[in-house]
Biopython code that builds the backbone (N, CA, C, O; Angstrom):
import numpy as np
from Bio.PDB.StructureBuilder import StructureBuilder

atoms = [
    (1, "UNK", "N", (5.080, 32.878, 2.022)),
    (1, "UNK", "CA", (4.723, 32.506, 0.657)),
    (1, "UNK", "C", (4.131, 31.091, 0.654)),
    (1, "UNK", "O", (4.522, 30.252, 1.466)),
    (2, "UNK", "N", (3.227, 30.837, -0.222)),
    (2, "UNK", "CA", (2.627, 29.511, -0.330)),
    (2, "UNK", "C", (3.582, 28.554, -1.025)),
    (2, "UNK", "O", (4.227, 28.898, -2.015)),
    (3, "UNK", "N", (3.655, 27.363, -0.490)),
    (3, "UNK", "CA", (4.474, 26.317, -1.083)),
    (3, "UNK", "C", (3.574, 25.102, -1.279)),
    (3, "UNK", "O", (3.607, 24.167, -0.479)),
    (4, "UNK", "N", (2.777, 25.116, -2.333)),
    (4, "UNK", "CA", (1.734, 24.115, -2.531)),
    (4, "UNK", "C", (2.263, 22.710, -2.807)),
    (4, "UNK", "O", (1.595, 21.726, -2.493)),
    (5, "UNK", "N", (3.439, 22.610, -3.383)),
    (5, "UNK", "CA", (3.920, 21.305, -3.808)),
    (5, "UNK", "C", (5.120, 20.820, -3.007)),
    (5, "UNK", "O", (5.997, 20.149, -3.549)),
    (6, "UNK", "N", (5.166, 21.147, -1.747)),
    (6, "UNK", "CA", (6.241, 20.634, -0.902)),
    (6, "UNK", "C", (5.758, 19.371, -0.193)),
    (6, "UNK", "O", (4.581, 19.249, 0.146)),
    (7, "UNK", "N", (6.668, 18.447, 0.023)),
    (7, "UNK", "CA", (6.344, 17.184, 0.667)),
    (7, "UNK", "C", (7.098, 17.083, 1.977)),
    (7, "UNK", "O", (8.257, 17.487, 2.067)),
    (8, "UNK", "N", (6.442, 16.546, 2.990)),
    (8, "UNK", "CA", (7.143, 16.316, 4.247)),
    (8, "UNK", "C", (7.784, 14.927, 4.203)),
    (8, "UNK", "O", (7.668, 14.209, 3.210)),
    (9, "UNK", "N", (8.450, 14.565, 5.279)),
    (9, "UNK", "CA", (9.177, 13.301, 5.311)),
    (9, "UNK", "C", (8.257, 12.095, 5.118)),
    (9, "UNK", "O", (8.612, 11.154, 4.408)),
    (10, "UNK", "N", (7.081, 12.116, 5.743)),
    (10, "UNK", "CA", (6.142, 11.005, 5.606)),
    (10, "UNK", "C", (5.636, 10.888, 4.171)),
    (10, "UNK", "O", (5.476, 9.778, 3.664)),
    (11, "UNK", "N", (5.382, 12.015, 3.514)),
    (11, "UNK", "CA", (4.959, 11.988, 2.112)),
    (11, "UNK", "C", (6.018, 11.318, 1.245)),
    (11, "UNK", "O", (5.693, 10.499, 0.385)),
    (12, "UNK", "N", (7.275, 11.662, 1.468)),
    (12, "UNK", "CA", (8.372, 11.084, 0.683)),
    (12, "UNK", "C", (8.494, 9.585, 0.932)),
    (12, "UNK", "O", (8.781, 8.828, 0.005)),
    (13, "UNK", "N", (8.281, 9.145, 2.176)),
    (13, "UNK", "CA", (8.314, 7.711, 2.475)),
    (13, "UNK", "C", (7.185, 6.992, 1.746)),
    (13, "UNK", "O", (7.385, 5.910, 1.196)),
    (14, "UNK", "N", (6.002, 7.593, 1.743)),
    (14, "UNK", "CA", (4.857, 6.985, 1.054)),
    (14, "UNK", "C", (5.087, 6.902, -0.447)),
    (14, "UNK", "O", (4.702, 5.919, -1.080)),
    (15, "UNK", "N", (5.704, 7.914, -1.015)),
    (15, "UNK", "CA", (6.016, 7.905, -2.452)),
    (15, "UNK", "C", (6.977, 6.770, -2.765)),
    (15, "UNK", "O", (6.802, 6.064, -3.758)),
    (16, "UNK", "N", (7.992, 6.589, -1.926)),
    (16, "UNK", "CA", (8.941, 5.495, -2.137)),
    (16, "UNK", "C", (8.250, 4.137, -2.044)),
    (16, "UNK", "O", (8.550, 3.239, -2.831)),
    (17, "UNK", "N", (7.335, 3.975, -1.097)),
    (17, "UNK", "CA", (6.595, 2.715, -0.966)),
    (17, "UNK", "C", (5.763, 2.446, -2.212)),
    (17, "UNK", "O", (5.677, 1.307, -2.671)),
    (18, "UNK", "N", (5.152, 3.488, -2.759)),
    (18, "UNK", "CA", (4.364, 3.312, -3.979)),
    (18, "UNK", "C", (5.245, 2.933, -5.157)),
    (18, "UNK", "O", (4.857, 2.105, -5.980)),
    (19, "UNK", "N", (6.422, 3.528, -5.246)),
    (19, "UNK", "CA", (7.345, 3.198, -6.333)),
    (19, "UNK", "C", (7.800, 1.749, -6.247)),
    (19, "UNK", "O", (7.959, 1.082, -7.270)),
    (20, "UNK", "N", (8.012, 1.260, -5.020)),
    (20, "UNK", "CA", (8.494, -0.104, -4.815)),
    (20, "UNK", "C", (7.387, -1.149, -4.884)),
    (20, "UNK", "O", (7.670, -2.346, -4.937)),
    (21, "UNK", "N", (6.157, -0.720, -4.884)),
    (21, "UNK", "CA", (5.016, -1.628, -4.850)),
    (21, "UNK", "C", (4.946, -2.493, -6.105)),
    (21, "UNK", "O", (5.216, -2.041, -7.218)),
    (22, "UNK", "N", (4.577, -3.746, -5.885)),
    (22, "UNK", "CA", (4.386, -4.679, -7.005)),
    (22, "UNK", "C", (2.991, -4.548, -7.621)),
    (22, "UNK", "O", (2.733, -5.096, -8.692)),
    (23, "UNK", "N", (2.101, -3.830, -6.954)),
    (23, "UNK", "CA", (0.727, -3.666, -7.431)),
    (23, "UNK", "C", (0.703, -2.578, -8.497)),
    (23, "UNK", "O", (0.993, -1.415, -8.217)),
    (24, "UNK", "N", (0.360, -2.956, -9.699)),
    (24, "UNK", "CA", (0.369, -2.015, -10.820)),
    (24, "UNK", "C", (-1.031, -1.565, -11.234)),
    (24, "UNK", "O", (-1.177, -0.679, -12.076)),
    (25, "UNK", "N", (-2.053, -2.171, -10.646)),
    (25, "UNK", "CA", (-3.422, -1.830, -11.038)),
    (25, "UNK", "C", (-3.945, -0.602, -10.309)),
    (25, "UNK", "O", (-5.095, -0.213, -10.508)),
    (26, "UNK", "N", (-3.134, 0.005, -9.480)),
    (26, "UNK", "CA", (-3.624, 1.132, -8.684)),
    (26, "UNK", "C", (-3.861, 2.358, -9.563)),
    (26, "UNK", "O", (-3.179, 2.588, -10.562)),
    (27, "UNK", "N", (-4.859, 3.129, -9.141)),
    (27, "UNK", "CA", (-5.145, 4.376, -9.848)),
    (27, "UNK", "C", (-5.766, 5.366, -8.871)),
    (27, "UNK", "O", (-6.336, 4.980, -7.850)),
    (28, "UNK", "N", (-5.647, 6.619, -9.196)),
    (28, "UNK", "CA", (-6.194, 7.688, -8.361)),
    (28, "UNK", "C", (-7.632, 7.930, -8.806)),
    (28, "UNK", "O", (-7.893, 8.141, -9.990)),
    (29, "UNK", "N", (-8.564, 7.900, -7.855)),
    (29, "UNK", "CA", (-9.972, 8.115, -8.193)),
    (29, "UNK", "C", (-10.548, 9.347, -7.523)),
    (29, "UNK", "O", (-11.693, 9.722, -7.779)),
    (30, "UNK", "N", (-9.784, 9.958, -6.693)),
    (30, "UNK", "CA", (-10.250, 11.152, -6.003)),
    (30, "UNK", "C", (-9.096, 11.830, -5.320)),
    (30, "UNK", "O", (-7.940, 11.436, -5.478)),
    (31, "UNK", "N", (-9.402, 12.808, -4.594)),
    (31, "UNK", "CA", (-8.364, 13.570, -3.919)),
    (31, "UNK", "C", (-7.780, 12.743, -2.774)),
    (31, "UNK", "O", (-8.385, 12.615, -1.710)),
    (32, "UNK", "N", (-6.602, 12.189, -3.014)),
    (32, "UNK", "CA", (-5.945, 11.382, -1.996)),
    (32, "UNK", "C", (-6.448, 9.959, -1.897)),
    (32, "UNK", "O", (-6.140, 9.267, -0.926)),
    (33, "UNK", "N", (-7.218, 9.499, -2.879)),
    (33, "UNK", "CA", (-7.787, 8.155, -2.834)),
    (33, "UNK", "C", (-7.182, 7.294, -3.932)),
    (33, "UNK", "O", (-7.258, 7.633, -5.112)),
    (34, "UNK", "N", (-6.579, 6.176, -3.534)),
    (34, "UNK", "CA", (-6.047, 5.198, -4.468)),
    (34, "UNK", "C", (-6.885, 3.929, -4.392)),
    (34, "UNK", "O", (-7.315, 3.531, -3.310)),
    (35, "UNK", "N", (-7.115, 3.303, -5.521)),
    (35, "UNK", "CA", (-7.772, 1.998, -5.549)),
    (35, "UNK", "C", (-6.878, 1.033, -6.313)),
    (35, "UNK", "O", (-6.083, 1.435, -7.162)),
    (36, "UNK", "N", (-7.025, -0.249, -5.993)),
    (36, "UNK", "CA", (-6.252, -1.287, -6.659)),
    (36, "UNK", "C", (-7.091, -2.550, -6.730)),
    (36, "UNK", "O", (-8.048, -2.720, -5.976)),
    (37, "UNK", "N", (-6.724, -3.419, -7.634)),
    (37, "UNK", "CA", (-7.415, -4.688, -7.819)),
    (37, "UNK", "C", (-7.074, -5.613, -6.647)),
    (37, "UNK", "O", (-5.906, -5.931, -6.424)),
    (38, "UNK", "N", (-8.080, -6.038, -5.912)),
    (38, "UNK", "CA", (-7.874, -6.865, -4.717)),
    (38, "UNK", "C", (-7.208, -8.194, -5.055)),
    (38, "UNK", "O", (-6.388, -8.677, -4.274)),
    (39, "UNK", "N", (-7.531, -8.790, -6.177)),
    (39, "UNK", "CA", (-6.920, -10.078, -6.528)),
    (39, "UNK", "C", (-5.422, -9.917, -6.770)),
    (39, "UNK", "O", (-4.644, -10.824, -6.475)),
    (40, "UNK", "N", (-5.023, -8.786, -7.295)),
    (40, "UNK", "CA", (-3.597, -8.533, -7.500)),
    (40, "UNK", "C", (-2.888, -8.349, -6.155)),
    (40, "UNK", "O", (-1.762, -8.812, -5.971)),
    (41, "UNK", "N", (-3.544, -7.681, -5.237)),
    (41, "UNK", "CA", (-2.967, -7.472, -3.908)),
    (41, "UNK", "C", (-2.794, -8.803, -3.188)),
    (41, "UNK", "O", (-1.775, -9.030, -2.536)),
    (42, "UNK", "N", (-3.791, -9.688, -3.304)),
    (42, "UNK", "CA", (-3.705, -10.995, -2.640)),
    (42, "UNK", "C", (-2.553, -11.843, -3.162)),
    (42, "UNK", "O", (-2.097, -12.752, -2.470)),
    (43, "UNK", "N", (-2.080, -11.564, -4.363)),
    (43, "UNK", "CA", (-0.982, -12.332, -4.953)),
    (43, "UNK", "C", (0.394, -11.828, -4.523)),
    (43, "UNK", "O", (1.395, -12.493, -4.789)),
    (44, "UNK", "N", (0.468, -10.685, -3.873)),
    (44, "UNK", "CA", (1.771, -10.142, -3.491)),
    (44, "UNK", "C", (2.377, -10.959, -2.357)),
    (44, "UNK", "O", (1.669, -11.559, -1.549)),
    (45, "UNK", "N", (3.688, -10.965, -2.320)),
    (45, "UNK", "CA", (4.410, -11.727, -1.305)),
    (45, "UNK", "C", (4.109, -11.208, 0.098)),
    (45, "UNK", "O", (3.923, -11.997, 1.024)),
    (46, "UNK", "N", (4.060, -9.898, 0.257)),
    (46, "UNK", "CA", (3.817, -9.340, 1.593)),
    (46, "UNK", "C", (2.421, -9.701, 2.097)),
    (46, "UNK", "O", (2.253, -9.981, 3.284)),
    (47, "UNK", "N", (1.420, -9.699, 1.222)),
    (47, "UNK", "CA", (0.071, -10.076, 1.638)),
    (47, "UNK", "C", (0.037, -11.536, 2.070)),
    (47, "UNK", "O", (-0.559, -11.872, 3.093)),
    (48, "UNK", "N", (0.674, -12.397, 1.292)),
    (48, "UNK", "CA", (0.675, -13.818, 1.613)),
    (48, "UNK", "C", (1.385, -14.098, 2.937)),
    (48, "UNK", "O", (0.937, -14.941, 3.715)),
    (49, "UNK", "N", (2.496, -13.392, 3.197)),
    (49, "UNK", "CA", (3.191, -13.557, 4.483)),
    (49, "UNK", "C", (2.296, -13.112, 5.635)),
    (49, "UNK", "O", (2.208, -13.789, 6.660)),
    (50, "UNK", "N", (1.637, -11.975, 5.463)),
    (50, "UNK", "CA", (0.759, -11.472, 6.523)),
    (50, "UNK", "C", (-0.453, -12.375, 6.727)),
    (50, "UNK", "O", (-0.925, -12.527, 7.854)),
    (51, "UNK", "N", (-0.959, -12.972, 5.662)),
    (51, "UNK", "CA", (-2.086, -13.901, 5.780)),
    (51, "UNK", "C", (-1.667, -15.148, 6.562)),
    (51, "UNK", "O", (-2.438, -15.668, 7.368)),
    (52, "UNK", "N", (-0.442, -15.624, 6.319)),
    (52, "UNK", "CA", (0.066, -16.778, 7.069)),
    (52, "UNK", "C", (0.216, -16.444, 8.551)),
    (52, "UNK", "O", (-0.133, -17.248, 9.415)),
    (53, "UNK", "N", (0.736, -15.260, 8.833)),
    (53, "UNK", "CA", (0.891, -14.835, 10.237)),
    (53, "UNK", "C", (-0.462, -14.733, 10.920)),
    (53, "UNK", "O", (-0.610, -15.134, 12.074)),
    (54, "UNK", "N", (-1.455, -14.196, 10.209)),
    (54, "UNK", "CA", (-2.806, -14.055, 10.777)),
    (54, "UNK", "C", (-3.415, -15.427, 11.032)),
    (54, "UNK", "O", (-4.070, -15.630, 12.054)),
    (55, "UNK", "N", (-3.211, -16.367, 10.122)),
    (55, "UNK", "CA", (-3.748, -17.717, 10.300)),
    (55, "UNK", "C", (-3.141, -18.383, 11.531)),
    (55, "UNK", "O", (-3.838, -19.079, 12.270)),
    (56, "UNK", "N", (-1.841, -18.171, 11.755)),
    (56, "UNK", "CA", (-1.187, -18.749, 12.939)),
    (56, "UNK", "C", (-1.751, -18.136, 14.212)),
    (56, "UNK", "O", (-1.929, -18.840, 15.206)),
    (57, "UNK", "N", (-2.031, -16.853, 14.199)),
    (57, "UNK", "CA", (-2.601, -16.199, 15.371)),
    (57, "UNK", "C", (-3.996, -16.729, 15.684)),
    (57, "UNK", "O", (-4.342, -16.923, 16.850)),
    (58, "UNK", "N", (-4.788, -16.961, 14.655)),
    (58, "UNK", "CA", (-6.150, -17.460, 14.855)),
    (58, "UNK", "C", (-6.114, -18.866, 15.419)),
    (58, "UNK", "O", (-6.895, -19.198, 16.311)),
    (59, "UNK", "N", (-5.217, -19.695, 14.910)),
    (59, "UNK", "CA", (-5.103, -21.071, 15.399)),
    (59, "UNK", "C", (-4.602, -21.080, 16.837)),
    (59, "UNK", "O", (-5.073, -21.869, 17.656)),
    (60, "UNK", "N", (-3.649, -20.206, 17.147)),
    (60, "UNK", "CA", (-3.069, -20.151, 18.493)),
    (60, "UNK", "C", (-4.059, -19.589, 19.502)),
    (60, "UNK", "O", (-3.957, -19.891, 20.691)),
    (61, "UNK", "N", (-5.014, -18.780, 19.056)),
    (61, "UNK", "CA", (-5.950, -18.131, 19.973)),
    (61, "UNK", "C", (-7.052, -19.013, 20.340)),
    (61, "UNK", "O", (-7.930, -18.617, 21.108)),
]
sb = StructureBuilder()
sb.init_structure("model")
sb.init_model(0)
sb.init_chain("A")
sb.init_seg("    ")
for serial, (resi, resn, name, xyz) in enumerate(atoms, 1):
    if name == "N":
        sb.init_residue(resn, " ", resi, " ")
    sb.init_atom(name, np.array(xyz, "f"), 0.0, 1.0, " ", f" {name:<3s}", serial, name[0])
structure = sb.get_structure()
């Protein structure tokens, strides 16, 4: 039988990440495609931490 709306473990993890996300400007624009405002993403704590880590790598290299 077809089970069109079943989710696997990775799907459920992705759903939880989206629920926990601080980015609220995201929207669905196509089949499986999400877009979000880049300026809002740059303001998130995780982006800023990763940007700092990347800057340290560039300086160290």
